[in-house]
C-alpha positions as CSV (number, residue, x, y, z in Angstrom):
1,M,3.8,-33.9,8.6
2,A,3.3,-32.5,5.1
3,P,1.0,-29.6,4.4
4,D,-2.7,-30.6,4.7
5,N,-5.2,-28.6,2.7
6,D,-7.8,-29.3,5.4
7,M,-5.5,-27.9,8.1
8,R,-5.0,-24.2,7.4
9,C,-3.8,-21.2,9.4
10,S,-6.8,-19.1,10.3
11,G,-4.6,-16.0,10.1
12,C,-3.1,-16.2,6.6
13,G,-4.8,-19.2,5.0
14,V,-1.6,-21.2,4.3
15,A,-1.6,-25.0,4.6
16,I,0.0,-25.9,8.0
17,Q,3.0,-28.3,8.1
18,T,5.2,-29.3,11.0
19,E,8.4,-30.4,9.3
20,S,10.2,-27.4,8.0
21,P,10.4,-24.2,10.1
22,E,12.0,-22.3,7.2
23,K,9.0,-23.0,4.9
24,L,5.5,-21.5,4.7
25,G,2.9,-22.8,7.0
26,Y,5.2,-24.2,9.7
27,A,3.7,-24.8,13.2
28,P,5.0,-26.9,16.1
29,A,3.0,-30.1,16.5
30,A,2.1,-29.0,20.0
31,A,0.4,-25.9,18.6
32,L,-2.1,-27.8,16.4
33,A,-4.6,-28.2,19.3
34,R,-4.9,-24.5,19.9
35,E,-7.9,-22.5,18.6
36,P,-7.7,-20.5,16.5
37,R,-5.0,-22.6,14.7
38,L,-2.1,-20.3,13.6
39,C,1.1,-21.0,11.8
40,Q,4.2,-19.9,13.7
41,R,4.6,-16.9,11.4
42,C,1.1,-15.5,12.2
43,F,1.5,-16.4,15.9
44,R,4.6,-14.3,16.1
45,I,3.2,-11.4,14.2
46,K,0.0,-11.4,16.2
47,H,1.6,-11.8,19.7
48,Y,5.1,-10.4,19.3
49,N,4.9,-8.1,16.2
50,E,7.8,-10.1,14.7
51,L,8.4,-10.3,11.0
52,S,9.2,-13.5,9.2
53,S,11.1,-13.4,5.9
54,V,9.1,-16.4,4.5
55,T,6.9,-15.1,1.7
56,P,5.1,-16.7,-1.3
57,N,6.5,-16.1,-4.8
58,Q,5.1,-13.9,-7.6
59,N,3.9,-17.0,-9.6
60,D,1.6,-18.0,-6.8
61,F,0.0,-14.5,-6.8
62,L,-0.6,-14.6,-10.6
63,R,-2.0,-18.2,-10.4
64,I,-4.5,-17.2,-7.8
65,L,-5.6,-14.0,-9.6
66,S,-5.9,-15.9,-12.9
67,G,-8.3,-18.3,-11.3
68,I,-10.8,-15.6,-10.5
69,G,-11.6,-15.1,-14.2
70,T,-12.9,-18.6,-14.5
71,E,-15.6,-18.1,-11.8
72,K,-18.7,-15.9,-11.5
73,A,-17.8,-13.5,-8.7
74,L,-17.5,-9.9,-7.5
75,V,-14.0,-8.5,-7.3
76,V,-13.3,-6.0,-4.6
77,H,-10.0,-4.2,-5.4
78,I,-8.6,-2.3,-2.4
79,V,-6.1,0.4,-3.1
80,D,-4.2,2.7,-0.7
81,L,-5.0,6.4,-1.3
82,F,-1.6,7.3,0.1
83,D,0.0,5.3,-2.7
84,F,-2.7,5.1,-5.3
85,E,-0.6,4.4,-8.4
86,G,1.7,2.1,-6.5
87,S,-1.1,-0.1,-5.2
88,L,-3.4,-0.2,-8.3
89,I,-3.2,-3.6,-10.0
90,G,-2.4,-2.9,-13.7
91,G,-4.4,-5.0,-16.2
92,L,-6.7,-6.3,-13.5
93,H,-9.5,-7.0,-16.1
94,R,-7.2,-9.5,-17.8
95,F,-7.2,-11.6,-14.6
96,V,-10.9,-11.3,-13.6
97,G,-12.6,-11.4,-17.0
98,S,-16.1,-9.9,-17.1
99,N,-16.6,-10.0,-13.4
100,P,-17.6,-6.6,-12.0
101,I,-15.0,-4.7,-9.9
102,V,-15.7,-2.5,-6.8
103,L,-12.8,-0.2,-6.2
104,V,-12.4,0.4,-2.5
105,V,-10.1,3.3,-1.8
106,N,-8.8,2.8,1.8
107,K,-7.0,5.1,4.3
108,I,-8.9,8.3,3.6
109,D,-8.4,9.0,7.3
110,L,-4.8,10.0,6.4
111,L,-5.9,13.0,4.4
112,P,-5.8,16.4,6.1
113,K,-9.2,17.4,7.5
114,A,-11.7,19.5,5.6
115,I,-10.9,17.7,2.3
116,N,-13.8,17.5,-0.3
117,L,-14.4,13.8,-0.6
118,N,-16.4,14.3,-3.8
119,R,-13.4,15.8,-5.4
120,I,-11.3,12.9,-4.2
121,R,-13.7,10.4,-5.7
122,N,-13.7,12.3,-9.0
123,W,-9.9,12.2,-9.0
124,V,-9.9,8.5,-8.3
125,Q,-12.4,7.8,-11.1
126,K,-10.2,9.8,-13.6
127,Q,-7.0,8.0,-12.5
128,A,-8.6,4.6,-12.6
129,K,-9.8,5.2,-16.2
130,E,-6.4,6.4,-17.3
131,N,-5.1,3.1,-16.0
132,G,-7.6,1.0,-17.9
133,L,-9.9,0.3,-14.9
134,R,-13.6,0.9,-15.2
135,P,-15.1,-0.1,-11.8
136,A,-18.8,-0.7,-11.2
137,D,-18.4,1.4,-8.1
138,I,-15.9,3.5,-6.2
139,V,-16.1,3.6,-2.4
140,L,-13.9,5.8,-0.2
141,C,-13.3,4.5,3.3
142,S,-11.0,4.0,6.3
143,A,-11.1,0.4,7.5
144,R,-9.1,1.3,10.6
145,K,-11.3,4.2,11.6
146,N,-14.6,2.7,10.4
147,I,-15.2,5.6,8.0
148,G,-17.4,4.7,5.0
149,F,-17.6,1.1,6.1
150,D,-21.4,0.8,5.8
151,R,-21.0,2.1,2.2
152,V,-18.5,-0.7,1.4
153,V,-20.9,-3.3,2.7
154,E,-23.8,-1.9,0.7
155,S,-21.8,-1.8,-2.5
156,I,-20.7,-5.4,-2.0
157,A,-24.2,-6.6,-1.3
158,H,-25.5,-4.7,-4.3
159,H,-23.0,-5.9,-6.9
160,R,-22.3,-9.5,-5.8
161,G,-25.8,-10.9,-6.3
162,S,-25.5,-14.5,-5.1
163,N,-21.8,-14.9,-6.0
164,D,-18.6,-15.1,-4.1
165,V,-16.5,-12.0,-3.4
166,Y,-12.8,-12.0,-4.1
167,V,-10.8,-9.3,-2.3
168,V,-7.6,-8.3,-4.1
169,G,-4.9,-5.7,-3.7
170,A,-1.2,-5.0,-3.3
171,T,0.6,-5.6,0.0
172,N,-0.1,-3.3,2.9
173,V,-3.2,-1.6,1.5
174,G,-5.4,-2.7,4.4
175,K,-7.1,-5.8,2.9
176,S,-7.0,-7.9,6.1
177,T,-8.1,-4.9,8.2
178,L,-11.1,-4.3,6.0
179,I,-12.1,-8.0,6.1
180,N,-11.6,-8.1,9.8
181,R,-14.2,-5.3,10.0
182,L,-16.6,-7.6,8.0
183,I,-15.9,-10.5,10.3
184,R,-16.5,-8.6,13.5
185,D,-19.7,-6.8,12.3
186,Y,-21.3,-9.3,9.9
187,S,-20.1,-12.8,10.8
188,D,-20.1,-15.2,13.8
189,I,-16.5,-16.2,13.1
190,E,-14.2,-15.6,16.0
191,A,-10.9,-15.8,14.3
192,E,-9.5,-12.8,12.6
193,L,-7.0,-12.6,9.7
194,T,-3.5,-11.7,10.6
195,T,-2.9,-8.0,10.3
196,S,0.5,-6.3,10.9
197,P,2.5,-3.3,9.7
198,Y,4.4,-5.7,7.4
199,P,3.5,-6.6,3.8
200,G,2.5,-10.0,2.7
201,T,0.6,-11.3,5.8
202,T,-2.0,-13.2,3.8
203,L,-0.3,-16.1,2.0
204,D,-3.1,-18.1,0.4
205,L,-6.8,-18.0,-0.2
206,V,-8.7,-17.4,3.0
207,H,-12.5,-18.3,2.7
208,I,-14.9,-16.5,5.0
209,P,-18.4,-17.9,4.9
210,L,-21.5,-15.7,4.3
211,D,-25.0,-16.4,5.5
212,D,-26.1,-17.6,2.0
213,G,-23.4,-20.2,1.7
214,R,-21.1,-18.1,-0.5
215,H,-17.7,-16.7,0.7
216,I,-15.6,-13.7,0.9
217,I,-12.2,-14.8,-0.3
218,D,-9.0,-12.9,0.8
219,T,-6.1,-13.3,-1.6
220,P,-2.4,-12.7,-1.0
221,G,-1.1,-9.2,-1.5
222,I,0.6,-8.5,-4.8
223,V,4.2,-7.5,-4.2
224,Y,5.3,-4.5,-6.3
225,E,9.0,-3.7,-5.9
226,S,8.3,-0.3,-7.5
227,R,7.1,0.8,-4.1
228,L,9.6,2.2,-1.6
229,T,7.8,0.2,1.1
230,E,8.8,-3.0,-0.5
231,V,12.5,-2.2,-0.8
232,A,13.0,-0.4,2.5
233,D,14.0,-2.3,5.6
234,K,10.8,-3.5,7.2
235,R,11.8,-1.9,10.5
236,D,11.5,1.5,8.8
237,L,7.9,1.0,7.7
238,K,6.5,2.6,10.8
239,T,8.2,5.8,9.8
240,L,7.3,5.6,6.1
241,L,3.7,4.5,6.5
242,P,1.5,7.2,8.2
243,D,-0.9,6.2,10.9
244,K,-2.4,9.6,11.5
245,P,-3.8,12.4,9.3
246,I,-0.9,13.9,7.3
247,K,0.1,17.4,8.3
248,P,1.2,19.1,5.0
249,L,4.7,20.6,5.1
250,V,4.9,23.8,3.0
251,F,8.3,25.0,1.8
252,Q,9.0,28.3,0.0
253,L,11.9,27.4,-2.2
254,N,14.2,29.4,-4.4
255,E,15.6,27.7,-7.4
256,R,18.6,25.4,-6.7
257,Q,17.3,24.4,-3.3
258,T,16.8,20.7,-2.3
259,L,14.6,18.8,0.1
260,F,15.8,15.5,1.6
261,F,13.2,13.0,2.9
262,G,15.4,11.3,5.5
263,A,17.9,9.4,3.3
264,F,15.2,7.8,1.3
265,A,14.7,10.4,-1.4
266,R,15.7,13.9,-2.6
267,F,13.7,16.6,-4.3
268,D,15.7,19.3,-6.3
269,F,14.1,22.5,-7.4
270,V,16.5,23.1,-10.3
271,Q,15.0,26.1,-12.1
272,G,12.0,28.5,-11.7
273,E,10.7,31.5,-9.8
274,R,10.5,31.3,-6.0
275,Q,7.4,29.3,-5.2
276,S,5.8,27.0,-2.6
277,F,6.0,23.2,-2.6
278,T,3.7,21.2,-0.3
279,C,4.9,17.8,1.0
280,Y,2.5,15.1,1.9
281,V,4.5,12.4,3.7
282,S,4.3,10.6,7.0
283,N,4.5,13.0,10.0
284,A,7.3,10.8,11.4
285,L,9.6,11.4,8.4
286,K,11.9,14.3,8.8
287,V,12.4,16.7,5.8
288,H,15.7,18.6,5.6
289,R,16.2,21.6,3.3
290,T,19.6,22.6,1.9
291,K,21.2,24.2,-1.2
292,L,21.4,22.1,-4.3
293,D,25.1,22.9,-4.7
294,K,25.7,21.2,-1.3
295,A,23.2,18.4,-1.6
296,D,25.7,15.7,-2.8
297,E,28.2,16.5,-0.1
298,L,25.5,16.6,2.6
299,Y,24.1,13.2,1.5
300,A,27.5,11.6,1.4
301,E,28.4,12.8,4.9
302,H,25.1,12.6,6.7
303,K,23.1,9.7,5.2
304,G,22.0,7.3,7.9
305,G,22.8,10.0,10.6
306,M,21.2,13.4,10.3
307,L,19.5,12.2,7.2
308,A,17.6,9.2,8.6
309,P,15.8,6.9,8.3
310,P,17.1,4.6,7.1
311,S,20.1,4.1,9.4
312,R,23.5,3.4,7.9
313,E,22.9,-0.3,8.5
314,H,19.5,-0.3,6.7
315,L,20.7,2.1,4.0
316,E,23.2,-0.5,2.7
317,A,20.3,-2.7,1.6
318,L,18.6,0.0,-0.5
319,P,19.3,0.3,-4.2
320,P,21.3,3.4,-5.2
321,L,19.4,6.6,-5.9
322,A,18.4,7.2,-9.5
323,K,17.5,10.6,-11.1
324,H,14.1,11.5,-12.5
325,A,13.8,14.9,-14.3
326,F,10.5,16.7,-14.8
327,R,9.4,20.0,-16.2
328,I,6.2,21.3,-14.6
329,P,4.3,23.5,-17.1
330,K,3.1,27.0,-16.2
331,G,-0.3,27.2,-14.6
332,S,-0.4,23.5,-13.9
333,H,-1.5,21.8,-10.6
334,S,0.6,18.7,-10.3
335,D,1.9,16.2,-7.8
336,V,5.3,14.7,-8.1
337,Y,4.8,11.4,-6.3
338,I,7.3,8.8,-5.1
339,S,5.6,5.4,-4.6
340,G,5.5,4.4,-1.0
341,L,6.8,7.7,0.3
342,G,4.1,10.3,-0.6
343,W,4.0,13.3,-2.9
344,I,5.0,16.9,-3.4
345,A,2.3,19.3,-4.7
346,V,3.6,21.8,-7.3
347,N,1.0,24.4,-7.9
348,S,3.0,26.5,-10.2
349,D,2.0,29.7,-12.0
350,A,5.5,30.1,-13.4
351,G,6.5,26.5,-14.1
352,A,9.4,24.6,-12.6
353,Q,12.2,22.2,-13.5
354,I,12.4,19.4,-11.0
355,V,14.8,16.4,-10.4
356,V,13.8,13.7,-8.0
357,H,16.3,11.1,-6.6
358,A,14.8,7.9,-5.4
359,P,16.1,4.3,-5.0
360,K,16.5,2.7,-8.4
361,G,13.3,0.9,-9.4
362,V,11.0,2.9,-7.2
363,K,8.2,4.5,-9.3
364,V,8.4,8.3,-9.6
365,A,6.0,10.3,-11.8
366,V,3.9,13.4,-12.2
367,R,0.1,13.3,-12.0
368,D,-2.8,15.7,-11.6
369,S,-3.0,17.1,-8.1
370,L,-4.9,15.0,-5.6
371,I,-5.5,17.9,-3.2
């Protein structure tokens, strides 16, 4: 049975077919009578937390995004505050035309407590502008913890008028979780979108009807291989991706000291006066300090063992580490961020010379301090 556009998976939206288990949308014929109707991939994610390697290609993502600009719609762009730069869609206006954009910043529950959210919102606005994005509204929320969710709904209602709403974002930013909140609170639909700790769980357009006959439309997540979470073994995502408020780790370092983040990345304080560095990474990720002169030897001997994750088995699939050198000016308040891993705050009165080692292709840069 070939794919039937009228027979779609209620979890990911892909057209269901019963002929090729290795292709998108496969479901055994016996499963078609079940409600809600799920492809085998979504069934296994939902019930067994299994990961399928079947994913759509980048051309499909671009085709779907390009179609938004031909319609009158509101675009809700969800980004992950833990990986803001890595999850922001560059050049989004080129795809959506003159349609307004509401920027929903998800996962604020991961920030340490007592953070000034107005300051965070101002920071987001500045970063968005620097990346060519001028949203009609910015909303901070946590879909998982139901923080700020009413504000998301209000903003969508205010800016959409009588139009459809397209929800866009990179993989693993919480799009499906957020839409599931909409379904549970504001719709009679029983089926939920497939959510899992793995990227790429929405594979095609998923239309969710609204009371006025319009739709909220979930789109596939954009895959950015510049994020560590895309190149790491999927079994290590539970360690990389925090699920609880981050507990900052403060290290007082002398020059020529090194921090290892498992075997995923390395932070060298090459030159500068003794100073503190604050690490914002998943609480499950172990940080190991050593001398810079011993760092190469330590990595060679203990990667995948004492320096883990990833394990030796998973490490072989990672690109080799590449160097990124930065000079932090005196008196600056900066973050050195590694996309998909987190960031290291450098609040330096004396300045610092830094070298970061991260898998080749993973985005590493300096930005104004978030916290």
